[in-house]
N, C-alpha and C positions, 0 to 999 in steps of 0.2 A: 782854622776851621771846622766844623762839622756842617755838610748841608743833610738838611732832609726832602730826600727823589723819592719817599714813595707815593704823594699830590702826585709826582710829575710820571712817574713810572707806572698807577692806574688810569690818568691821563693819557699815556703811549697807547699802553697795551688795550683803551677805550678807542682809541683812533684806530692804530693796526687790528684791531674784530672790523670796525664799520669799515675799512678799509679791503680787506680781504673777503667778508660776507658780497663786495662789489662785482669783483673779481671772479667770473662766471668758466673762464676760459682753464683755468687751473686743469689738476688732477683729482678725481674722486677724492683721492685722501686727503687732499688739502680743502679740498670743498667741506669733504666731513667734519674735517678740522674745526675751519671755519664757521661750523653750525653750532657745532658744541660750546666753541669759546661765546659767541652769542650766546648762549642761553644761560651762559653764567652773569648776565645783568642778573639774574634775579639777587645774586651776593651781595653785590654795590652796596647795602646802604653797612655791610657790616667789613669790608674790605679799606673803607672810604673812611678820613677822620673827619668827627663830628655825624658821623650817620646815624649815630645814637643806638643802634640793637650791637650788644654786646653777643649773643649766638647764632651759632648759621641758623637758619630755619631751613624745617627738613625742604621745599626749595632749593634752598641752596647747595645742601648736599648731595640731594639726587644731581641736580644739574653738573655738580665737580667730579661726582663719583662719574659721569658719564664720557667725561674729555679723555683722549685719549693720554694714558701719559706724554708720550715722548713729543706729542701734539702740545702740553700745556710745557711741556721742558722746552721745546724749539722758542714757544712763545714769549719763555719768561729771560730766556737767555737771545734774545734777538734785542727784548725790553732791555736790557741791565745793560747790552751794549751801546742804544742811541744814548746815553748822555757822553761817555769818552767818543763818538762820532761826533758831535755836534761842540767838541772842545770841552767838555768840562771838566771834573775831576770823576776815578770812577765811580759807580755806588760804594756807598761804605753804610755798610748797616747796623745800629746795634744788636738789634735783636731777632 
């Protein structure tokens, strides 16, 4: 049985973003990571199933370009571990 975790991952990333932007005692690097990730909200319509938009807007591309590579990779790594930590099968994506 295959599970479609993409909507769950998007929701988790949004929750993580909201949580991270509220934490002000983190180092400057983490603060910068959280604020640049928060700017990715302009990309929501391009990553949420049924969002309607086929190609990212210039605002989305600019926001994605502004995110530090390590910040983005760390966030995706954390989000991909959450299902396993919740005793769900690991993420497997066909595409």
